[in-house]
C-alpha positions in Angstrom: -218.7 -18.2 -270.5 -215.5 -19.8 -268.0 -214.4 -22.7 -270.7 -216.9 -25.1 -269.7 -218.7 -25.8 -272.5 -221.9 -26.3 -272.0 -222.1 -27.4 -268.5 -221.3 -24.6 -265.7 -220.8 -25.4 -262.2 -223.9 -24.8 -259.9 -224.1 -24.0 -256.4 -225.6 -28.2 -255.8 -222.5 -28.8 -257.6 -220.0 -27.0 -255.3 -221.8 -28.3 -252.4 -221.5 -31.5 -253.5 -217.8 -31.5 -253.9 -217.7 -29.8 -250.7 -219.4 -32.7 -249.4 -216.5 -35.4 -251.0 -213.8 -32.7 -250.5 -210.9 -35.1 -249.4 -212.2 -38.1 -250.9 -211.1 -37.4 -254.1 -207.1 -38.0 -254.2 -205.0 -41.5 -253.5 -202.7 -39.3 -251.7 -204.2 -39.1 -248.0 -204.9 -35.2 -246.9 -206.5 -34.1 -243.7 -209.7 -32.8 -244.7 -209.6 -29.9 -242.5 -206.6 -28.7 -244.0 -208.5 -29.1 -247.4 -211.3 -26.8 -246.2 -208.9 -24.2 -244.7 -207.2 -24.0 -248.4 -210.5 -23.5 -250.0 -211.5 -20.8 -247.9 -208.1 -19.0 -248.6 -208.9 -19.7 -252.2 -212.3 -18.8 -252.3 -211.4 -14.9 -250.9 -209.3 -14.7 -254.3 -211.9 -16.0 -256.3 -213.6 -13.8 -258.8 -215.4 -15.9 -261.6 -218.0 -18.1 -259.5 -220.3 -19.0 -262.4 -223.6 -20.3 -261.7 -222.5 -20.7 -258.0 -224.1 -18.9 -254.9 -220.7 -17.7 -253.6 -222.2 -16.8 -250.2 -223.9 -20.5 -249.7 -220.6 -21.9 -250.8 -218.3 -20.5 -248.5 -220.7 -20.8 -245.4 -221.3 -24.5 -246.2 -217.2 -24.7 -246.6 -217.0 -22.9 -242.8 -219.9 -25.7 -241.7 -218.1 -27.9 -242.5 -214.9 -26.7 -241.2 -216.6 -26.7 -238.0 -217.6 -29.9 -237.9 -214.5 -31.2 -238.9 -212.5 -29.5 -236.1 -215.3 -30.2 -233.3 -215.2 -34.0 -234.6 -218.7 -33.8 -235.5 -219.5 -36.5 -238.6 -222.1 -35.1 -241.1 
């Protein structure tokens, strides 16, 4: 267990997190920068728990591409 008690993040939770990335802070940040940092951190992440690592990384990469291209999801 990763110290989360009775709740462990699932793939759907991670995907929802990625959809809202950048809206969780009062300090403005460029979403594209946050997605890049997420992907960098994901490469070093060891514990994924119940999260499908491949789906989360693919989703983050897809969000990044849409951001760079200016496509609103």
